[in-house]
Biopython code that builds the backbone (N, CA, C, O; Angstrom):
import numpy as np
from Bio.PDB.StructureBuilder import StructureBuilder

atoms = [
    (1, "MET", "N", (106.656, 109.645, 103.964)),
    (1, "MET", "CA", (105.083, 110.036, 104.033)),
    (1, "MET", "C", (104.380, 109.989, 105.184)),
    (1, "MET", "O", (104.390, 108.924, 105.803)),
    (2, "LEU", "N", (103.549, 111.241, 105.765)),
    (2, "LEU", "CA", (103.234, 111.272, 107.166)),
    (2, "LEU", "C", (101.604, 111.466, 106.836)),
    (2, "LEU", "O", (101.143, 111.836, 105.756)),
    (3, "ASN", "N", (100.771, 111.085, 108.164)),
    (3, "ASN", "CA", (99.494, 111.369, 108.641)),
    (3, "ASN", "C", (99.167, 111.698, 109.793)),
    (3, "ASN", "O", (99.955, 111.595, 110.733)),
    (4, "PHE", "N", (97.990, 112.136, 109.917)),
    (4, "PHE", "CA", (97.587, 112.318, 111.307)),
    (4, "PHE", "C", (96.770, 111.201, 111.808)),
    (4, "PHE", "O", (96.107, 110.511, 111.034)),
    (5, "SER", "N", (96.794, 111.010, 113.021)),
    (5, "SER", "CA", (96.282, 109.639, 113.377)),
    (5, "SER", "C", (94.885, 109.823, 113.349)),
    (5, "SER", "O", (94.330, 108.725, 113.389)),
    (6, "ALA", "N", (93.885, 111.004, 113.282)),
    (6, "ALA", "CA", (92.709, 111.304, 113.518)),
    (6, "ALA", "C", (92.592, 112.324, 112.247)),
    (6, "ALA", "O", (93.375, 113.246, 112.020)),
    (7, "PRO", "N", (91.209, 111.893, 111.296)),
    (7, "PRO", "CA", (90.737, 113.181, 110.293)),
    (7, "PRO", "C", (90.327, 114.270, 111.314)),
    (7, "PRO", "O", (90.710, 115.395, 110.995)),
    (8, "THR", "N", (89.693, 114.191, 112.370)),
    (8, "THR", "CA", (89.357, 115.560, 112.913)),
    (8, "THR", "C", (89.936, 115.222, 114.422)),
    (8, "THR", "O", (90.028, 114.124, 114.970)),
    (9, "TYR", "N", (90.278, 116.465, 114.886)),
    (9, "TYR", "CA", (89.978, 116.370, 116.568)),
    (9, "TYR", "C", (89.193, 117.280, 117.173)),
    (9, "TYR", "O", (89.085, 118.450, 116.807)),
    (10, "VAL", "N", (88.450, 116.614, 118.404)),
    (10, "VAL", "CA", (87.437, 117.594, 118.947)),
    (10, "VAL", "C", (87.768, 117.624, 120.251)),
    (10, "VAL", "O", (87.942, 116.587, 120.892)),
    (11, "VAL", "N", (87.921, 119.171, 120.915)),
    (11, "VAL", "CA", (88.021, 119.347, 122.180)),
    (11, "VAL", "C", (86.897, 120.585, 122.964)),
    (11, "VAL", "O", (86.326, 121.595, 122.554)),
    (12, "SER", "N", (86.960, 119.950, 124.116)),
    (12, "SER", "CA", (85.816, 120.966, 124.764)),
    (12, "SER", "C", (85.958, 122.426, 125.146)),
    (12, "SER", "O", (86.787, 122.847, 125.954)),
    (13, "GLU", "N", (85.141, 123.101, 124.540)),
    (13, "GLU", "CA", (85.401, 124.521, 124.458)),
    (13, "GLU", "C", (85.981, 125.180, 125.653)),
    (13, "GLU", "O", (86.517, 126.284, 125.564)),
    (14, "ILE", "N", (85.854, 124.323, 127.125)),
    (14, "ILE", "CA", (85.948, 125.095, 128.317)),
    (14, "ILE", "C", (87.278, 125.149, 128.326)),
    (14, "ILE", "O", (87.521, 125.753, 129.371)),
    (15, "GLY", "N", (88.307, 124.891, 127.804)),
    (15, "GLY", "CA", (89.801, 124.984, 127.696)),
    (15, "GLY", "C", (90.667, 123.736, 127.700)),
    (15, "GLY", "O", (90.027, 122.712, 127.461)),
    (16, "GLY", "N", (91.762, 123.599, 127.879)),
    (16, "GLY", "CA", (92.511, 122.507, 127.840)),
    (16, "GLY", "C", (93.435, 122.342, 126.535)),
    (16, "GLY", "O", (93.981, 123.367, 126.124)),
    (17, "SER", "N", (93.631, 121.264, 125.923)),
    (17, "SER", "CA", (94.451, 121.423, 124.729)),
    (17, "SER", "C", (93.988, 120.128, 123.703)),
    (17, "SER", "O", (93.587, 119.037, 124.109)),
    (18, "ALA", "N", (94.114, 120.447, 122.573)),
    (18, "ALA", "CA", (94.089, 119.095, 121.459)),
    (18, "ALA", "C", (95.689, 118.620, 121.347)),
    (18, "ALA", "O", (96.642, 119.329, 121.022)),
    (19, "LEU", "N", (95.692, 117.631, 121.605)),
    (19, "LEU", "CA", (96.988, 116.870, 121.273)),
    (19, "LEU", "C", (97.218, 116.115, 120.143)),
    (19, "LEU", "O", (96.794, 114.960, 120.168)),
    (20, "ILE", "N", (97.891, 116.567, 118.989)),
    (20, "ILE", "CA", (97.663, 116.276, 117.779)),
    (20, "ILE", "C", (98.844, 115.026, 117.584)),
    (20, "ILE", "O", (99.965, 115.243, 118.043)),
    (21, "THR", "N", (98.614, 113.954, 117.018)),
    (21, "THR", "CA", (99.498, 112.845, 116.746)),
    (21, "THR", "C", (99.676, 112.482, 114.952)),
    (21, "THR", "O", (98.828, 112.250, 114.090)),
    (22, "VAL", "N", (101.068, 112.558, 114.909)),
    (22, "VAL", "CA", (101.343, 112.473, 113.490)),
    (22, "VAL", "C", (102.388, 111.072, 113.553)),
    (22, "VAL", "O", (103.356, 110.853, 114.281)),
    (23, "ASN", "N", (101.802, 110.298, 112.550)),
    (23, "ASN", "CA", (102.653, 109.212, 112.276)),
    (23, "ASN", "C", (103.152, 109.208, 111.117)),
    (23, "ASN", "O", (102.629, 109.748, 110.142)),
    (24, "ARG", "N", (104.590, 108.380, 111.116)),
    (24, "ARG", "CA", (105.628, 108.706, 110.020)),
    (24, "ARG", "C", (105.176, 107.085, 109.148)),
    (24, "ARG", "O", (105.211, 106.123, 109.915)),
    (25, "LEU", "N", (104.859, 106.820, 107.975)),
    (25, "LEU", "CA", (104.762, 105.976, 107.288)),
    (25, "LEU", "C", (105.586, 105.517, 105.991)),
    (25, "LEU", "O", (106.186, 106.274, 105.228)),
    (26, "GLY", "N", (105.506, 104.336, 105.914)),
    (26, "GLY", "CA", (106.462, 103.906, 104.430)),
    (26, "GLY", "C", (107.912, 103.669, 104.735)),
    (26, "GLY", "O", (108.787, 103.563, 103.876)),
    (27, "GLY", "N", (108.082, 103.598, 105.966)),
    (27, "GLY", "CA", (109.555, 102.899, 106.259)),
    (27, "GLY", "C", (110.340, 104.039, 107.038)),
    (27, "GLY", "O", (109.965, 105.209, 106.955)),
    (28, "SER", "N", (111.174, 103.755, 107.616)),
    (28, "SER", "CA", (112.103, 104.719, 108.652)),
    (28, "SER", "C", (114.057, 105.055, 107.895)),
    (28, "SER", "O", (115.062, 105.505, 108.445)),
    (29, "ALA", "N", (113.879, 104.717, 106.919)),
    (29, "ALA", "CA", (115.289, 105.225, 106.084)),
    (29, "ALA", "C", (115.251, 106.707, 106.189)),
    (29, "ALA", "O", (114.286, 107.395, 105.853)),
    (30, "ASN", "N", (116.360, 107.146, 106.676)),
    (30, "ASN", "CA", (116.659, 108.506, 106.321)),
    (30, "ASN", "C", (115.961, 109.532, 107.276)),
    (30, "ASN", "O", (114.775, 109.283, 107.494)),
    (31, "ALA", "N", (116.509, 110.690, 107.911)),
    (31, "ALA", "CA", (116.040, 111.468, 108.478)),
    (31, "ALA", "C", (114.820, 112.453, 108.108)),
    (31, "ALA", "O", (114.781, 112.960, 106.987)),
    (32, "TYR", "N", (113.870, 112.703, 109.027)),
    (32, "TYR", "CA", (112.539, 113.490, 108.171)),
    (32, "TYR", "C", (112.300, 114.805, 109.154)),
    (32, "TYR", "O", (112.622, 114.671, 110.334)),
    (33, "ARG", "N", (111.837, 115.866, 108.784)),
    (33, "ARG", "CA", (111.438, 116.977, 109.278)),
    (33, "ARG", "C", (110.417, 117.512, 108.829)),
    (33, "ARG", "O", (110.330, 117.695, 107.614)),
    (34, "VAL", "N", (109.499, 117.857, 109.604)),
    (34, "VAL", "CA", (107.919, 118.634, 108.545)),
    (34, "VAL", "C", (107.703, 119.653, 109.682)),
    (34, "VAL", "O", (107.837, 119.558, 110.902)),
    (35, "GLY", "N", (107.238, 120.886, 108.687)),
    (35, "GLY", "CA", (106.824, 122.328, 109.838)),
    (35, "GLY", "C", (105.387, 121.920, 109.815)),
    (35, "GLY", "O", (104.855, 121.223, 108.951)),
    (36, "TYR", "N", (104.712, 122.544, 111.081)),
    (36, "TYR", "CA", (103.645, 122.970, 111.345)),
    (36, "TYR", "C", (103.019, 123.990, 111.948)),
    (36, "TYR", "O", (103.564, 124.574, 112.884)),
    (37, "ALA", "N", (101.825, 124.333, 111.507)),
    (37, "ALA", "CA", (100.946, 125.944, 111.754)),
    (37, "ALA", "C", (99.801, 125.600, 111.920)),
    (37, "ALA", "O", (99.334, 124.813, 111.097)),
    (38, "THR", "N", (98.987, 126.050, 112.996)),
    (38, "THR", "CA", (97.544, 126.121, 113.087)),
    (38, "THR", "C", (96.964, 127.401, 111.932)),
    (38, "THR", "O", (97.758, 128.260, 111.550)),
    (39, "SER", "N", (95.857, 127.393, 111.571)),
    (39, "SER", "CA", (95.536, 128.486, 110.698)),
    (39, "SER", "C", (93.825, 128.393, 111.200)),
    (39, "SER", "O", (93.300, 127.443, 111.782)),
    (40, "ASN", "N", (93.067, 129.892, 110.707)),
    (40, "ASN", "CA", (91.885, 129.895, 111.128)),
    (40, "ASN", "C", (90.975, 129.201, 110.162)),
    (40, "ASN", "O", (91.230, 129.165, 108.958)),
    (41, "ASN", "N", (89.912, 128.650, 110.692)),
    (41, "ASN", "CA", (88.831, 128.017, 109.969)),
    (41, "ASN", "C", (87.655, 127.981, 110.812)),
    (41, "ASN", "O", (87.220, 129.131, 110.864)),
    (42, "THR", "N", (87.041, 127.307, 111.398)),
    (42, "THR", "CA", (85.808, 127.243, 112.438)),
    (42, "THR", "C", (86.084, 127.892, 113.740)),
    (42, "THR", "O", (85.239, 128.366, 114.500)),
    (43, "ALA", "N", (87.258, 127.860, 113.893)),
    (43, "ALA", "CA", (87.750, 128.592, 115.195)),
    (43, "ALA", "C", (89.061, 129.716, 114.900)),
    (43, "ALA", "O", (89.976, 129.450, 114.121)),
    (44, "LEU", "N", (89.001, 130.510, 115.377)),
    (44, "LEU", "CA", (89.894, 131.756, 115.445)),
    (44, "LEU", "C", (91.194, 131.826, 116.316)),
    (44, "LEU", "O", (91.085, 131.407, 117.468)),
    (45, "ALA", "N", (92.138, 132.197, 116.001)),
    (45, "ALA", "CA", (93.068, 132.095, 117.106)),
    (45, "ALA", "C", (92.825, 133.382, 117.728)),
    (45, "ALA", "O", (92.162, 134.306, 117.256)),
    (46, "GLY", "N", (93.524, 133.338, 118.999)),
    (46, "GLY", "CA", (93.017, 134.347, 119.608)),
    (46, "GLY", "C", (92.047, 134.747, 120.479)),
    (46, "GLY", "O", (92.121, 135.577, 121.385)),
    (47, "ALA", "N", (90.760, 133.805, 119.971)),
    (47, "ALA", "CA", (89.344, 133.741, 120.579)),
    (47, "ALA", "C", (89.244, 132.389, 120.981)),
    (47, "ALA", "O", (88.586, 132.194, 122.002)),
    (48, "SER", "N", (89.825, 131.251, 120.322)),
    (48, "SER", "CA", (89.308, 130.158, 120.578)),
    (48, "SER", "C", (90.242, 129.098, 120.718)),
    (48, "SER", "O", (89.915, 127.963, 121.065)),
    (49, "TYR", "N", (91.467, 129.475, 120.438)),
    (49, "TYR", "CA", (92.755, 128.365, 120.484)),
    (49, "TYR", "C", (93.900, 129.760, 120.529)),
    (49, "TYR", "O", (93.622, 130.900, 120.154)),
    (50, "THR", "N", (95.255, 129.288, 121.104)),
    (50, "THR", "CA", (96.071, 129.905, 120.636)),
    (50, "THR", "C", (96.973, 129.034, 119.523)),
    (50, "THR", "O", (97.199, 127.825, 119.466)),
    (51, "ALA", "N", (97.370, 130.070, 118.716)),
    (51, "ALA", "CA", (98.237, 129.559, 117.512)),
    (51, "ALA", "C", (99.560, 128.809, 117.972)),
    (51, "ALA", "O", (100.286, 129.126, 118.913)),
    (52, "VAL", "N", (99.705, 127.766, 117.114)),
    (52, "VAL", "CA", (101.082, 127.179, 117.631)),
    (52, "VAL", "C", (101.489, 127.227, 115.814)),
    (52, "VAL", "O", (100.832, 127.483, 114.805)),
    (53, "ASN", "N", (103.219, 126.749, 116.143)),
    (53, "ASN", "CA", (103.805, 126.352, 114.937)),
    (53, "ASN", "C", (104.761, 125.818, 115.180)),
    (53, "ASN", "O", (105.074, 126.174, 116.316)),
    (54, "GLY", "N", (105.717, 124.898, 114.662)),
    (54, "GLY", "CA", (106.659, 124.479, 115.083)),
    (54, "GLY", "C", (107.390, 123.091, 113.891)),
    (54, "GLY", "O", (107.065, 122.948, 112.713)),
    (55, "THR", "N", (108.391, 122.256, 114.651)),
    (55, "THR", "CA", (108.687, 121.337, 113.780)),
    (55, "THR", "C", (109.009, 120.027, 114.374)),
    (55, "THR", "O", (109.719, 119.825, 115.360)),
    (56, "LEU", "N", (108.432, 119.219, 113.690)),
    (56, "LEU", "CA", (108.282, 117.577, 114.161)),
    (56, "LEU", "C", (109.623, 117.048, 113.469)),
    (56, "LEU", "O", (109.756, 117.282, 112.268)),
    (57, "SER", "N", (110.690, 116.305, 114.193)),
    (57, "SER", "CA", (111.626, 115.478, 113.559)),
    (57, "SER", "C", (111.446, 114.119, 113.689)),
    (57, "SER", "O", (110.664, 113.687, 114.536)),
    (58, "TRP", "N", (112.142, 113.301, 112.871)),
    (58, "TRP", "CA", (112.020, 111.723, 112.930)),
    (58, "TRP", "C", (113.987, 111.697, 112.512)),
    (58, "TRP", "O", (114.561, 112.202, 111.547)),
    (59, "ALA", "N", (114.464, 111.039, 113.484)),
    (59, "ALA", "CA", (115.793, 110.417, 113.105)),
    (59, "ALA", "C", (116.349, 109.359, 112.052)),
    (59, "ALA", "O", (115.427, 108.543, 112.034)),
    (60, "ASP", "N", (116.939, 109.075, 111.510)),
    (60, "ASP", "CA", (117.209, 107.624, 110.919)),
    (60, "ASP", "C", (116.837, 106.466, 111.480)),
    (60, "ASP", "O", (117.557, 106.101, 112.409)),
    (61, "GLY", "N", (115.671, 105.575, 111.118)),
    (61, "GLY", "CA", (115.369, 104.713, 111.699)),
    (61, "GLY", "C", (114.001, 104.633, 112.846)),
    (61, "GLY", "O", (113.464, 103.667, 113.388)),
    (62, "ASP", "N", (113.768, 105.929, 112.912)),
    (62, "ASP", "CA", (112.392, 106.367, 113.968)),
    (62, "ASP", "C", (111.127, 106.369, 113.384)),
    (62, "ASP", "O", (110.826, 107.191, 112.518)),
    (63, "LEU", "N", (110.350, 105.495, 113.801)),
    (63, "LEU", "CA", (109.274, 104.995, 113.550)),
    (63, "LEU", "C", (107.792, 105.786, 114.446)),
    (63, "LEU", "O", (106.617, 105.887, 114.093)),
    (64, "ALA", "N", (108.390, 106.166, 115.497)),
    (64, "ALA", "CA", (107.638, 106.623, 116.671)),
    (64, "ALA", "C", (106.846, 107.821, 116.065)),
    (64, "ALA", "O", (107.346, 108.579, 115.234)),
    (65, "ALA", "N", (105.617, 107.935, 116.522)),
    (65, "ALA", "CA", (104.436, 108.844, 116.384)),
    (65, "ALA", "C", (104.919, 110.273, 117.025)),
    (65, "ALA", "O", (105.511, 110.040, 118.078)),
    (66, "LYS", "N", (104.879, 111.272, 116.820)),
    (66, "LYS", "CA", (105.416, 112.799, 117.127)),
    (66, "LYS", "C", (103.924, 113.323, 117.511)),
    (66, "LYS", "O", (102.870, 112.943, 117.000)),
    (67, "THR", "N", (104.077, 114.167, 118.410)),
    (67, "THR", "CA", (102.693, 114.832, 119.007)),
    (67, "THR", "C", (103.344, 116.521, 118.995)),
    (67, "THR", "O", (104.518, 116.891, 118.950)),
    (68, "PHE", "N", (101.897, 117.435, 119.063)),
    (68, "PHE", "CA", (102.241, 118.775, 119.466)),
    (68, "PHE", "C", (100.799, 119.161, 119.939)),
    (68, "PHE", "O", (99.804, 118.556, 119.541)),
    (69, "SER", "N", (100.764, 120.049, 120.682)),
    (69, "SER", "CA", (99.449, 120.627, 121.127)),
    (69, "SER", "C", (99.080, 121.689, 120.849)),
    (69, "SER", "O", (99.950, 122.439, 120.407)),
    (70, "VAL", "N", (97.791, 122.189, 120.961)),
    (70, "VAL", "CA", (97.178, 123.231, 120.701)),
    (70, "VAL", "C", (96.147, 123.495, 121.817)),
    (70, "VAL", "O", (95.162, 122.786, 122.019)),
    (71, "PRO", "N", (96.541, 124.783, 122.640)),
    (71, "PRO", "CA", (95.783, 125.106, 123.661)),
    (71, "PRO", "C", (94.442, 125.895, 123.143)),
    (71, "PRO", "O", (94.468, 126.743, 122.252)),
    (72, "VAL", "N", (93.303, 125.488, 123.826)),
    (72, "VAL", "CA", (92.181, 125.902, 123.890)),
    (72, "VAL", "C", (91.977, 127.092, 124.610)),
    (72, "VAL", "O", (92.516, 127.266, 125.703)),
    (73, "ILE", "N", (91.255, 127.909, 124.095)),
    (73, "ILE", "CA", (90.916, 129.473, 125.057)),
    (73, "ILE", "C", (89.485, 129.068, 125.622)),
    (73, "ILE", "O", (88.863, 129.848, 126.343)),
]
sb = StructureBuilder()
sb.init_structure("model")
sb.init_model(0)
sb.init_chain("A")
sb.init_seg("    ")
for serial, (resi, resn, name, xyz) in enumerate(atoms, 1):
    if name == "N":
        sb.init_residue(resn, " ", resi, " ")
    sb.init_atom(name, np.array(xyz, "f"), 0.0, 1.0, " ", f" {name:<3s}", serial, name[0])
structure = sb.get_structure()
């Protein structure tokens, strides 16, 4: 099981990026992979942020938090 470290992420509209942290819960047995992708809601890709997608991976025994970044325009 996975969860985000925060229910929402707030970033200045001046620029920078949102650093999203994902935690692995329920033990560290077996390798684990999950895909992520941004989608439009209250902000629009290309106008408010740069769309990103990718994969986070945990090796067998790995409980470390993983992160990805969403650039803000």
